N, C-alpha and C positions, 0 to 999 in steps of 0.2 A: 249372251249365250248361256250363262250359268242359270238364269231364270228359266230358260227353255228346258234345260235338263231337269231341273227341279219339278217343273210342272208336268213334264212327260212321265216322271216316276209316279206322280199322283194319278194322272189320267189313264195310264196304262193298266192300273189295277182294276179299273171298271170298264167293261165293254161298252157301256152306254154313257160314258162321261161326256159332258158338254164341251170340253176342250176349249174353254173360254180363258182368254188372257186380257187383262185390263192394264193398260200402260198410260201413265200420265206424264207426258213430255219426256219419255225415256230416251229419245234421240236428240235431246237439246244440245248436247255437247259433241254429237257425231257429225261427220261430214257425209255428204250424199253417197260417196263411194263405199262407205261403211254401213249406211242404212239399207241400201238395196239388198246386200246379201242376207241381212236379218229378215227383211220382208219376204225374201224368197224362201228362207228357212221356215218361217211361220206357215207359208203356203204348203210347202212340201210335207210338213208335219201335220197338216190339216187342222191347224189351230184357228179358232175364231178369235179375232183380235179386235178389241175396242180400244182405239188409240186416240189420245188427246195430244195435239201437236200445234206448234206455231205455224203461221202461214209460210214462213221461210223454209220450213222442212217439208211442206206439202208437195213440192215438185218431185221429190224422191219417193215419197210415201204413197201419194194418190194413185199412181198406176197399178198398185197392188191391191187397191181397195175396191170392193164391190159397191159400197155405198159411202159417200162422203158428205158431211154436213159442215156448214160454217156456223159458228156461234159467235155473236157479237154482243158485247156489253157496252151500254152507254148510260152512265149514271146508275140508276136503280133498275133499268130496263134491259132485259136480255132478248135477243132475237135469234131464231134458228131457221135455217133454210138449206135446201140442197146446194152443195158446192158446185158452182159453174165456172169453169176456166174460160176466161175471155180470150178470144182469138187475137194473136199478135197482128198488128197492122203492118 
């Protein structure tokens, strides 16, 4: 919440600001019931969020994302692809 307030102070000074927020595993210690209100706040404030997260947190985060990618590292090789949620059987 504090980071949102700080960023808004900066972004509201310029009418044409990009309103970009970069977060690297910011929700790693949060439960899903605390992540959802933060994601809703980002959307209400019209912030563009680039978020890096673990797969475990993706269930709470992904519904609020317009685009989601999976990045996988195996040794020295990285792969990136659109995230596709597999249907439960």
